[in-house]
Each structure stands twice: as structure tokens, then as C-alpha cells.
Legacy VTK file of the C-alpha trace (Angstrom):
# vtk DataFile Version 3.0
C-alpha trace
ASCII
DATASET POLYDATA
POINTS 519 float
50.879 -15.562 223.220
52.744 -16.411 220.116
51.987 -20.073 219.339
49.566 -22.622 220.657
48.511 -26.155 219.751
44.817 -26.769 220.585
43.008 -30.108 219.944
43.914 -33.724 219.777
47.234 -33.790 221.602
50.583 -32.428 220.625
51.723 -31.800 217.024
52.234 -35.065 215.058
54.503 -35.719 212.157
51.712 -37.059 209.991
48.042 -36.286 209.362
45.497 -37.174 206.749
44.801 -33.545 205.963
46.901 -30.494 206.532
45.126 -27.059 206.151
47.238 -23.936 205.589
45.448 -20.934 206.893
42.385 -20.402 209.199
39.902 -18.200 207.544
36.432 -19.178 206.364
37.597 -21.426 203.576
40.469 -23.086 205.519
38.154 -23.721 208.613
35.319 -25.138 206.373
37.735 -27.619 204.981
39.091 -28.492 208.392
35.662 -28.972 209.879
34.474 -31.169 207.025
37.633 -33.183 207.006
37.511 -33.842 210.724
33.781 -34.692 210.459
34.574 -37.330 207.842
36.941 -39.029 210.173
40.221 -37.776 208.774
42.906 -36.691 211.085
43.237 -32.959 210.485
45.734 -30.254 211.233
45.269 -26.518 210.687
48.528 -24.442 210.547
48.050 -20.754 211.110
51.062 -18.310 210.952
49.672 -15.823 213.445
48.830 -16.210 217.081
45.018 -15.910 216.230
42.671 -17.722 213.886
40.171 -16.289 211.470
42.246 -14.008 209.219
40.263 -11.350 207.305
37.282 -13.672 207.484
37.037 -12.870 211.226
36.752 -9.099 210.325
33.826 -9.734 207.941
30.178 -9.557 208.441
30.129 -13.318 207.893
27.859 -13.234 204.741
28.262 -16.291 202.583
27.022 -16.302 198.934
25.757 -19.904 198.860
22.648 -19.849 196.660
19.872 -22.426 196.235
19.810 -23.812 199.869
17.104 -24.492 202.447
18.060 -21.253 204.269
16.843 -19.182 201.408
13.714 -21.283 200.943
12.811 -21.042 204.627
13.099 -17.253 204.276
10.674 -17.307 201.402
13.181 -15.951 198.765
12.831 -16.379 195.045
16.293 -18.013 195.025
17.312 -21.130 193.103
20.338 -22.701 191.568
18.965 -21.825 188.132
18.530 -18.171 189.184
21.998 -17.944 190.509
23.282 -19.544 187.280
21.522 -16.814 185.252
22.927 -14.110 187.505
26.492 -15.296 187.203
26.159 -15.705 183.417
25.103 -12.080 183.334
27.778 -10.659 185.645
30.898 -12.643 185.095
33.085 -11.277 182.241
34.508 -14.660 181.127
33.321 -17.510 183.289
35.085 -20.875 183.835
31.900 -22.862 183.338
33.206 -26.002 185.119
34.097 -24.203 188.267
30.873 -22.086 188.138
28.787 -25.217 187.906
30.810 -26.810 190.652
30.169 -23.891 192.990
26.420 -23.933 192.156
26.192 -27.633 192.750
28.155 -27.613 195.958
26.529 -24.544 197.584
23.232 -26.241 198.724
24.959 -29.457 199.598
27.390 -27.668 201.796
24.731 -25.628 203.577
22.780 -28.817 204.290
25.910 -30.513 205.639
26.737 -27.507 207.896
23.136 -27.144 209.171
22.984 -30.837 210.006
25.617 -30.169 212.711
24.263 -28.930 216.058
27.266 -26.451 216.348
26.241 -24.640 213.147
23.246 -22.339 212.701
22.659 -20.326 209.571
20.215 -17.646 208.647
19.327 -15.340 205.738
20.859 -11.774 205.864
19.106 -8.987 203.929
21.794 -7.209 201.863
21.399 -6.336 198.209
23.328 -8.056 195.520
25.837 -5.964 193.544
24.441 -6.043 189.979
21.037 -5.318 188.535
21.078 -8.499 186.329
18.724 -11.377 185.578
18.537 -13.819 188.481
19.156 -11.158 191.056
17.287 -11.778 194.324
15.599 -8.662 195.816
17.440 -7.920 199.188
19.971 -10.612 198.353
20.367 -14.325 198.759
23.374 -14.409 201.133
23.333 -16.401 204.480
25.322 -15.876 207.664
25.971 -17.849 210.905
23.811 -16.957 213.954
25.640 -15.163 216.855
26.838 -17.112 219.793
28.222 -16.470 223.170
31.981 -16.706 223.800
31.218 -18.227 227.140
29.653 -21.203 225.325
32.920 -22.137 223.665
35.840 -24.113 225.022
38.006 -21.351 226.777
41.059 -22.580 224.755
39.182 -21.957 221.507
37.892 -18.566 222.617
41.430 -17.430 223.169
42.443 -18.259 219.660
39.781 -16.087 217.888
40.736 -12.935 216.162
38.674 -9.937 217.341
36.771 -7.542 215.137
39.012 -5.249 213.179
38.431 -2.096 215.265
39.471 -4.135 218.449
42.211 -6.046 216.810
44.052 -2.942 215.435
43.841 -1.374 218.912
45.072 -4.537 220.585
41.819 -5.050 222.522
40.133 -8.447 223.075
37.053 -9.562 221.287
33.489 -9.156 222.509
31.488 -11.513 224.663
28.957 -12.080 221.861
30.443 -13.371 218.607
28.642 -12.390 215.413
29.442 -12.291 211.720
32.802 -13.510 210.808
33.889 -14.312 214.394
30.794 -16.564 214.720
31.604 -18.242 211.510
35.216 -19.062 212.501
34.143 -20.002 216.022
31.558 -22.420 214.850
33.725 -24.093 212.251
36.670 -24.298 214.682
34.464 -25.853 217.373
33.391 -28.626 214.944
37.017 -29.193 213.935
38.192 -29.590 217.602
35.155 -31.673 218.635
35.849 -34.144 215.877
39.541 -34.593 216.733
41.212 -31.920 214.686
44.173 -29.895 215.788
44.760 -26.101 215.416
48.303 -24.932 215.682
48.917 -21.212 215.735
52.322 -19.480 215.239
53.301 -21.921 212.531
54.264 -20.348 209.339
54.267 -22.804 206.268
57.338 -21.981 204.190
57.775 -24.871 201.724
55.679 -27.583 200.112
57.239 -31.042 199.654
56.612 -33.457 196.744
57.465 -37.103 196.742
59.523 -38.697 194.002
56.306 -39.686 192.176
55.116 -36.076 192.128
52.581 -36.290 194.795
52.385 -33.478 197.358
53.725 -35.173 200.484
53.394 -32.484 203.114
54.797 -29.107 204.332
57.638 -27.408 205.988
56.758 -24.768 208.611
58.565 -22.471 211.017
57.281 -23.099 214.481
58.154 -21.494 217.861
60.952 -24.061 218.408
62.227 -24.107 214.861
61.363 -26.036 211.553
58.571 -28.606 211.545
57.897 -31.124 208.755
54.352 -32.519 208.604
53.260 -35.234 206.169
49.770 -35.291 204.684
48.384 -38.666 203.705
45.438 -37.395 201.677
46.170 -33.826 200.980
47.213 -30.333 201.711
44.630 -27.590 201.396
46.033 -24.117 201.002
43.567 -21.388 202.133
45.910 -18.721 203.567
44.760 -15.566 201.817
46.403 -13.601 199.039
49.368 -11.385 198.687
47.645 -8.078 199.627
50.067 -7.447 202.466
53.183 -7.526 200.336
54.114 -4.283 198.528
56.648 -6.115 196.414
54.173 -8.746 195.139
51.510 -6.090 194.599
53.873 -4.172 192.395
55.075 -7.302 190.587
51.466 -8.344 189.742
50.209 -4.871 188.931
47.621 -4.788 191.766
46.300 -1.330 192.409
46.358 0.193 195.916
48.914 -0.289 198.653
49.763 -2.919 201.164
49.181 -0.319 203.972
45.631 0.184 202.803
44.523 -3.496 202.870
41.957 -4.727 205.332
44.058 -8.016 205.964
45.213 -8.365 209.539
48.646 -6.629 209.815
51.664 -8.741 208.980
49.606 -11.400 207.187
48.674 -12.518 203.662
52.000 -11.624 201.981
51.844 -14.393 199.340
54.727 -16.693 200.313
52.436 -19.745 200.227
51.454 -18.998 196.620
55.170 -18.752 195.739
55.879 -22.030 197.552
53.223 -23.790 195.482
54.581 -22.192 192.237
57.946 -23.652 193.254
56.566 -27.145 193.162
54.976 -26.577 189.681
51.699 -24.863 190.306
50.297 -22.551 187.653
49.211 -19.053 188.767
46.865 -16.384 187.436
46.690 -12.841 188.887
44.264 -11.299 186.428
41.407 -10.928 188.914
43.386 -8.374 190.927
41.483 -7.929 194.132
38.222 -7.362 196.115
38.323 -3.566 196.219
36.713 -0.990 198.344
37.081 2.669 199.279
39.065 2.944 202.530
38.923 5.721 205.119
42.478 6.756 205.472
43.610 6.559 209.133
46.202 8.723 210.893
48.617 5.758 211.041
48.433 5.368 207.172
46.104 2.328 207.171
42.811 2.090 205.372
39.338 1.288 206.802
36.604 -0.594 204.814
34.089 2.063 203.933
30.474 1.493 202.636
26.913 2.552 203.074
27.102 6.239 202.308
24.070 8.092 203.664
25.190 11.369 202.290
28.000 13.396 200.870
29.957 12.940 197.642
33.463 11.852 196.715
35.874 13.837 194.558
39.322 13.188 193.108
42.493 15.296 193.341
40.880 17.753 190.781
37.834 18.286 192.909
35.373 16.507 190.606
33.113 13.549 191.082
33.864 10.500 188.936
31.419 7.831 189.777
28.166 6.906 191.678
29.337 6.967 195.334
26.616 4.543 196.254
27.940 1.770 194.025
28.795 -1.486 195.704
32.222 -1.028 197.219
34.150 -3.218 194.854
32.552 -1.523 191.861
33.398 1.886 193.270
36.860 0.741 194.162
37.450 -0.269 190.568
36.304 3.199 189.474
39.027 4.635 191.813
41.601 2.319 190.207
41.021 3.754 186.735
42.952 6.891 187.248
45.845 7.953 189.468
44.142 11.130 190.683
41.330 8.931 192.274
43.557 6.655 194.348
43.492 9.264 197.162
40.215 11.022 196.956
38.142 13.104 199.404
34.740 12.298 200.900
33.013 15.629 201.251
30.088 15.947 203.680
28.448 18.591 205.860
27.150 18.981 209.421
23.743 17.423 208.842
24.700 14.427 211.126
26.510 16.647 213.585
29.754 16.418 211.567
29.822 12.634 211.961
30.807 10.530 208.981
27.704 9.696 207.000
28.794 6.263 206.177
30.129 2.967 207.790
33.789 2.782 208.255
35.464 -0.115 210.036
37.133 1.198 211.961
36.154 4.852 211.679
38.800 6.230 214.131
38.644 9.336 216.383
37.531 12.514 214.705
39.888 14.751 216.546
42.817 12.452 215.831
41.870 12.591 212.152
41.685 16.385 212.212
45.074 16.638 213.895
46.644 14.228 211.396
45.017 15.895 208.339
43.209 12.797 207.217
40.054 14.899 207.840
39.819 18.647 207.203
37.069 21.132 208.065
35.958 24.569 206.848
33.207 26.987 207.564
32.853 27.419 203.752
33.428 25.250 200.707
36.143 27.631 199.678
37.875 27.130 203.128
37.455 23.405 202.945
38.930 23.163 199.532
42.045 25.082 200.550
42.461 22.811 203.649
42.230 19.722 201.247
44.536 21.129 198.711
41.734 21.277 196.097
40.793 24.107 193.704
38.070 26.080 195.566
36.173 27.107 192.388
36.095 23.478 191.053
34.934 22.004 194.429
32.205 24.670 194.876
30.836 23.974 191.342
30.986 20.249 191.919
28.953 20.495 195.183
26.495 22.980 193.811
25.886 20.693 190.810
25.382 17.702 193.201
22.999 19.702 195.338
20.855 20.492 192.362
20.655 16.771 191.620
19.590 16.218 195.208
16.931 18.804 194.938
15.604 17.234 191.748
15.962 13.634 192.861
18.034 12.651 189.745
21.772 12.343 189.461
22.273 13.255 185.863
25.954 12.466 185.879
26.181 8.950 187.428
22.615 7.832 188.189
23.058 7.588 192.031
19.918 6.348 193.645
18.484 4.354 190.664
19.488 0.881 191.966
18.349 -1.196 194.947
21.837 -1.196 196.375
22.112 2.663 196.206
19.272 3.195 198.534
19.947 0.219 200.846
21.601 2.401 203.448
19.841 5.681 202.666
17.345 7.376 204.898
17.058 10.871 203.573
13.643 12.464 203.171
14.626 14.068 199.807
13.143 13.001 196.458
15.995 10.507 196.111
17.140 9.116 199.492
20.566 8.336 198.086
20.983 12.102 197.243
21.408 14.479 200.342
22.419 18.019 199.742
25.785 19.150 201.112
24.706 22.462 202.441
25.061 22.786 206.241
28.263 24.383 207.558
30.808 23.501 208.812
31.890 21.337 205.956
34.164 18.281 206.182
36.332 16.271 203.915
37.778 12.850 204.866
40.673 11.267 202.904
39.559 8.096 201.073
42.068 5.660 199.531
41.795 2.545 197.367
41.643 -0.242 199.893
40.788 -3.933 199.467
39.389 -6.958 201.287
42.172 -9.088 199.785
43.678 -9.951 196.448
42.026 -12.472 194.256
44.771 -13.884 192.096
46.953 -16.881 192.817
46.887 -20.691 192.244
44.897 -22.116 189.265
42.525 -24.814 190.375
39.824 -26.983 188.818
36.286 -27.730 189.731
37.473 -29.957 192.717
39.873 -27.231 194.014
42.869 -29.345 192.872
45.858 -27.185 192.066
46.905 -27.483 188.494
50.417 -27.391 187.063
51.591 -25.507 183.946
50.185 -28.171 181.672
46.620 -28.012 183.215
47.092 -31.248 185.133
46.318 -31.648 188.872
49.190 -31.873 191.298
48.285 -34.961 193.314
47.490 -34.151 196.923
47.617 -30.382 196.547
44.280 -28.346 196.940
43.638 -24.651 197.285
40.748 -22.212 197.801
40.038 -18.722 199.184
42.190 -15.735 198.143
45.134 -18.067 197.599
43.606 -18.973 194.150
42.608 -17.222 191.044
38.858 -16.434 191.905
36.099 -18.285 190.099
34.503 -14.793 189.781
37.412 -13.340 187.852
37.357 -9.551 188.259
33.617 -9.476 189.365
32.157 -9.358 192.880
28.636 -10.735 192.519
27.287 -10.084 195.954
27.683 -9.978 199.672
29.574 -13.017 200.850
30.859 -14.028 197.384
34.578 -14.346 198.638
33.524 -16.535 201.699
30.992 -18.523 199.893
33.246 -19.520 197.060
36.048 -20.277 199.526
33.879 -22.562 201.539
32.271 -24.327 198.635
35.597 -25.170 197.003
36.960 -26.269 200.452
34.107 -28.677 200.502
34.857 -29.885 196.969
38.534 -30.455 198.053
37.520 -32.632 201.000
35.167 -34.681 198.847
37.987 -35.293 196.424
40.361 -36.279 199.098
37.892 -38.791 200.421
37.658 -40.310 196.887
41.369 -40.375 196.219
43.682 -43.065 197.624
45.777 -42.102 200.600
49.539 -41.852 200.097
51.615 -44.591 201.538
53.801 -43.815 204.528
LINES 1 520
519 0 1 2 3 4 5 6 7 8 9 10 11 12 13 14 15 16 17 18 19 20 21 22 23 24 25 26 27 28 29 30 31 32 33 34 35 36 37 38 39 40 41 42 43 44 45 46 47 48 49 50 51 52 53 54 55 56 57 58 59 60 61 62 63 64 65 66 67 68 69 70 71 72 73 74 75 76 77 78 79 80 81 82 83 84 85 86 87 88 89 90 91 92 93 94 95 96 97 98 99 100 101 102 103 104 105 106 107 108 109 110 111 112 113 114 115 116 117 118 119 120 121 122 123 124 125 126 127 128 129 130 131 132 133 134 135 136 137 138 139 140 141 142 143 144 145 146 147 148 149 150 151 152 153 154 155 156 157 158 159 160 161 162 163 164 165 166 167 168 169 170 171 172 173 174 175 176 177 178 179 180 181 182 183 184 185 186 187 188 189 190 191 192 193 194 195 196 197 198 199 200 201 202 203 204 205 206 207 208 209 210 211 212 213 214 215 216 217 218 219 220 221 222 223 224 225 226 227 228 229 230 231 232 233 234 235 236 237 238 239 240 241 242 243 244 245 246 247 248 249 250 251 252 253 254 255 256 257 258 259 260 261 262 263 264 265 266 267 268 269 270 271 272 273 274 275 276 277 278 279 280 281 282 283 284 285 286 287 288 289 290 291 292 293 294 295 296 297 298 299 300 301 302 303 304 305 306 307 308 309 310 311 312 313 314 315 316 317 318 319 320 321 322 323 324 325 326 327 328 329 330 331 332 333 334 335 336 337 338 339 340 341 342 343 344 345 346 347 348 349 350 351 352 353 354 355 356 357 358 359 360 361 362 363 364 365 366 367 368 369 370 371 372 373 374 375 376 377 378 379 380 381 382 383 384 385 386 387 388 389 390 391 392 393 394 395 396 397 398 399 400 401 402 403 404 405 406 407 408 409 410 411 412 413 414 415 416 417 418 419 420 421 422 423 424 425 426 427 428 429 430 431 432 433 434 435 436 437 438 439 440 441 442 443 444 445 446 447 448 449 450 451 452 453 454 455 456 457 458 459 460 461 462 463 464 465 466 467 468 469 470 471 472 473 474 475 476 477 478 479 480 481 482 483 484 485 486 487 488 489 490 491 492 493 494 495 496 497 498 499 500 501 502 503 504 505 506 507 508 509 510 511 512 513 514 515 516 517 518
């Protein structure tokens, strides 16, 4: 399966709305446009829809909605405003206010549809700041059965990452990101939208009057030109899969370590928009995370440490290992000796990794490849990992003394709600578990990411701006194709998806207000 067109008949030469990409932001825009009665086309370059969103847990940071109120949370738009004011280094006030205003409206719109069900997900926010909601304010779609979908749609859905990388099909029950994409795609198709996979958008076309007229794409049978009467919405991910663009924009990490589906998110669509005058901003860098290095050289999103410690190439700790993943990733990015670290743990869980890694991989394959090493003593472990034995032993002994006392004197591990969210140790501080039971293990950890967050500059209505700060008529963007509203911060679980979805909704609202282009 390389290309398919699913929905309202064969591919047409003209639609009201053309959506580039098929992640959470893209499919939100498509679903809302179709519901509003606009003819809608989704163009996805790969054979499967969902992108990195399909790999995610499906959490959406959309504060102030009825979902949080039903759950009895102390959440509000005002509280979210205070929280963002505290955690964003330099906020774009207009875009922040647009996000906060749109979030409850979008949730209400989605929940009014029988194909969408949302619920609160307990998951701590990432900063101890005013306005933080205990156990988080994020929402997620309810799970559904693949058998309840149109079979044509079921075949288009990207599987979870551990299955997708292994070339295996998805599960019969869709949850998290797969549920989100499935529900949004089902709405799109029900209301007359079309989804075309295997169509790679290569160029944007402007009319003589400067309006964005449509797109050029490479399809299975050659070039395709599609006109957009009301607008083109770019929501096709960032440039995390391109080593050249990462280097050009100074983005830490490597393309091989990203969590984006392989062969995707290489940034051509951002360049295509820049070629028609769009302004760009790459200062946000990325949504970072530690990544368990796999034998094939890829990285696996790693979080939720239940034990162990992380050391750099010198054998020393350098941060609180229980930090939210983006914050720990940014600590990794601060020094070259941290970009390839070691996660040191013992046999207290039978030698299993005391953390969540997606995918984790096979332990014996890791050991054969050297991405994990093992030793009966810390000295032996250090030599296997290429670390100084004395330094590593001193580091572990100091950490163990902190575990015994219940206080991490170096980095404060265990002092925040997030630190203990995954912990279950019976020690004085459940985020601190001594590393004392042989044999000892070390797993290679690299600086991975969930995507880049630099790209097209947009306004509060997701309109793409030119170099003079003026909107390019008919061109909209959201998701990791844009410079993030959060800058270099990652406020909480589902912040990338929530913002992508909210600004997709703003884009559709603006398309409905603006006059359609003449044929």
C-alpha cells in the first residue's frame, strides 16, 4: 500500500480547504472544516495517517473545558493563564490568549459530535508554578474498537510506534493517539472530506494578487495540482527527520534519534512556504526527551524512571533524572558529553529497565549490540561502558546515600509532584531507589525528541505571516510546522497536541469568515 484516496470520490482539482499533513492538528482542522460544510482534502505524504501524533498518548493540553469541570478539577482559563505567564520565557500574548480562548470552545465543539469522546487523564504538569493543577489538566480521547470504524479508515491508521517500527499492524483496540486520529478522521470522512495518502506536497502556489491559490504534490501517478478556494492549512510536522536542516538551524540531537515516523518530517513544506514569502523562527528548537538508544541507531522515547541514575561520559550525574522529559532533554543538550549518556540501574526489577521506553527493544539484542552493558560489579560495569571505574563508583555511592536519607542533595530528585508520579519505592523518597543489587546494568541514552518546534511564523488565527508581519492570504499553519506558541517551554502533557488542535480550529474559523477565492 503506497497511496490511497478515501472519502468523497476521486481526487478533485479544487477544494475549499486543503490540509497538508495528518497528525492531530491537521485532522482537527480537516474535521472542523468538513463539519462546517467546506469541501476538504487531506494530503499525507506517507501511506498511513497520524504522524507522530499516532505514537503519542493522545493527551491534549486544552484548559478550562467541561471535561476538567466534570472531573472536579480546580482548572480554569484564568489558572491556565497564570501558569503560562509563569513558565513561558517570552510569551506572545496575542497567541497565548487565542489558545486560552479557543481551548474550551474546541472541546465543546468536539464533544458535541457523537464520534468524539474526551476524558480527563491524570498526568502531572511539568512546572511547579502558580496555576498548576494537581495531577494535571490534560484531556484525551476515549479508546474505541477498530472494528467499529469503516474498514477503509482502519487500514489508513498508523500503528503504535513499537509496532510501526517492526512493520506490524495496529491493535484491535485504539487508544491514545490512535484513538484521536481515528475519531477525527472518521468525522472528516463522514462529513464529506477526502484523505489522500502517498501525496507529497512539494510546492505552494500564489495567485497574481498574492493569495495562496493551492498546492503542487507528487502523487503515485505524477504531479498533482490542487486549488484551495478558502485556504491551505499546513500541519505536516517539523524538520526533525532532516540531518541537514537540524544542522542548519542548530537543533541539538540527531535525525536518527527522533521519534517521528521514519522518512517523514524533513521540513520541505516549511521551505516551500518560505519560498512564497513566509517568515520563519527556529528559536524554540524542539520537544526533547531522553531516548533509549536502539541497536539500529534509533532512539526510543524514555520517561517515568522508577529507579537508577543517569551519568554522562565522565561518569557523573548532571541533573534530576525524574525531571519531565523535555526539561531533562534540555539538560542533556547543555554539554556534548551528555548527548550520549548512560542509564545505570541494578537487578532490583530482575534486570529489567526501571523506566518506560517506547519501544524498549529486546534485552539480549541490546547486550549483543552494546547499547546495554552488564557487570557483576560497578567496576566491571564501568569498564564495559567505557567509564572511569572510580568516578562511577563514587557517583553511585553518593546517590545511594541520598536514597538512604531520602534527600537528593545535588539535584533535588523527589521534591516535585512529577518526580514521584511514576515511583513506587518503599524508601524514604520513592523517587530515590539505591543501586545496590548485582548484576549492574547500563543502557545507552541519547538526546531524542518528539519533534522540532521551529518553523512558520503565525498570528493568533494561525495565519502565516510574511517578512513584514502581514498575513499571506489563504495560508494557515499549525503543529510543529510553526514556531511554537510555547517558545522553548513544554508546559505539560499534551501541550504540542493541544496547541496544534486549538490553532487548527482558529484557522478554520478564519477561513469561514474570509471570502473564498474566485475560480
